[in-house]
N, C-alpha and C positions, 0 to 999 in steps of 0.2 A: 279953305275947306279942311275939316277935320276928318281925314280919310281913316277909315276903320279897316278896310280890306279891299284889295283889288283882284279882279279876275281878268281873263283875256279881254272881255268886252264890257265889264261893269266896274263901277266904283261904288262901294258902300261907305257911307259917311254918317256921322251923327246928325240927327235932326237939330235945328235951331228954332228959336221963336219966330224967325222969318219964314218958316216953311208951312205955316197954317194953310195957306191957299192951295198948296199942293195936296195936302191931305183932304181938304174940303172937296176938291175936284175928284180925287180918287174915290172917296166914299160917297160921292154924289152920282156916280155912274150905276144905274140899275143892274147892268150886266155884271159889274164887278161885285156888287152886293148880293147877287142872286142866291148864293148858298150861305150867306151870313145873316141877312135880314129879309129875305124874300124880295129884294130889289129896292127896299126903302132906303133912302139916303140917311147918313148920319147928320144930325143937325149941325150946321157950322159952329154955333155957339158951344156945342158939346165938344167939338174938336178943339176949338180955341181955348176954352176954359177948363176942360178936364183932360182930354186925351193927350194933347201936345205937352202940357206941363208934366203929366205922368211919364211920358216918354223921356223927356229931358231929365226928370228926377231919377229915372232908372239908371242913367249912366253913373251917377254918384253912388247909387245903392249897390251896384255890382262892379264898381271900380273901372267902368268904361269898357270892360271886356264883354259884357252881355247886355242885351237890350234890343231895341228896335232901330233899324238903320235905313236911311233913305238910299235908294238905288238909282244910280244915274248911268247912262250909257257912257262908256269911256270916250267914244268918238262923238263929240258934240255936246255932251253933258245933259241930254234930255232926261228928265225925271221919269222913271218907268214904274215906280212903286216902292215897296219896302220889303225887307226881310227881318225876321227876328230870331234870336237865340237867347232864351231866358228861362230861368228856373221858375217853378211854381212859387207863388208868394211865400208859402211856409215850407217849401220843399227843400230837399238837399241841394247844395250848391254844385255837386258833381253830376247832376242830371239837369237837362234843359230841354225845353220845347223848341222845335224849329217851325217857323211859319213864314208866309209870304203873301203879299197882295200886290198884283200888278195891274197897270192900266191896260185897257184893251189893245192898243197898238203894240204892246210888248208880248201879247199872247202868241204862242206857237213858234217862238224864236229860240226856245231852249234856255231862256233867261232864268226861269224858276229852277231848273236843274243846275245850271251853272252857278248861280248865287248860293243855292242850298249846298251844293257839293263843296264850295269854298268854306262855307260856315261849318260844315261837318269836319273838314280838315282842321280848321282853327280850333273847334271844340275838342277834338281828340289829340291833335299834335301840339297845339299851343296852350290850351287851357286845362288839359288834364281831366276833362269830363269822362265819365265812364259809360253814360247812356244818353241818347238823344231820342226824343219821340216827336211825332207829329200826328195831328188829328184832323179829320175832314168828314164830310157827310158821305155815306155809302154811295150816293148818286153822283158825287163830284169825281167823275172819271179822270179828268185832267190832273187834279192834284194827286189822286191815287197813283197814276202813271209816274209822276215825278218821284213820289216816295219809293216806288218800286225800282226806278232807274238808279236811285241812290243806294240801293242795296238794303233798304229798310224792309222789315218783315211785319206782316199783319199779325198783331198779337191779340186783338180783341175787338169785338163790336161794342159800341157804347150807346146808351140811350140818348135821344135827342133832348137837349136842354129845354126846359119849359118856354123860355123866351124865343125859341126857334121853331115852335110847333107849326107856325103858319108858312114856313119855308117849303117850297116845292120839294118833294122827296123826303121830307122830315120823318114820315112814317117808317122809313127804312132804317133810321138811326144813323149812327156814325161809326167810324173805324179809327183805330189807333195803330200806328206803325211805330216800330222802334228799331234802333241799331245801337249796338254796343261798340266800345272801342276795339275789342277783339274782332268783331265782325267787320268793322271799317278797315282795319289793317289787312284783313284777308280778302277784301273786296277788290 
């Protein structure tokens, strides 16, 4: 296993070509996809032919330090979802977006906060990033709470992307939270 980062209860590792079924299951759960696609699953062939190859290519693109990482429980190794820390496609390399998607059995256990906190530590102490942001829908209270627990600040409301207009609560738009290296060090 190519471990990227460990926390008290989680191991984050690089995805491999053998992980397609894990992603298919995750994106096939309507509750997981509620604020992303209105509950519609991602087609398995899209995951196998496009998403997973792009995830794996990202490790080379960003030197293995940034990208999307599989999250497993330290105790037993169960796949709980993924976390990412990655720059915008054409954005500066000292800024990155933080994100996560977890299976339902992992909800409410503090994993999103734990994994995200570890990624912020790596971003600022290990990778020299100066800013990390995260975005979610206004109505996604769970993700917003995680961002606030991390010390991130709400910086703006953002319009709902056209491809998400059918998602419940999309009329309220989205929000962007940020944290800088200085804010993280003072948190």
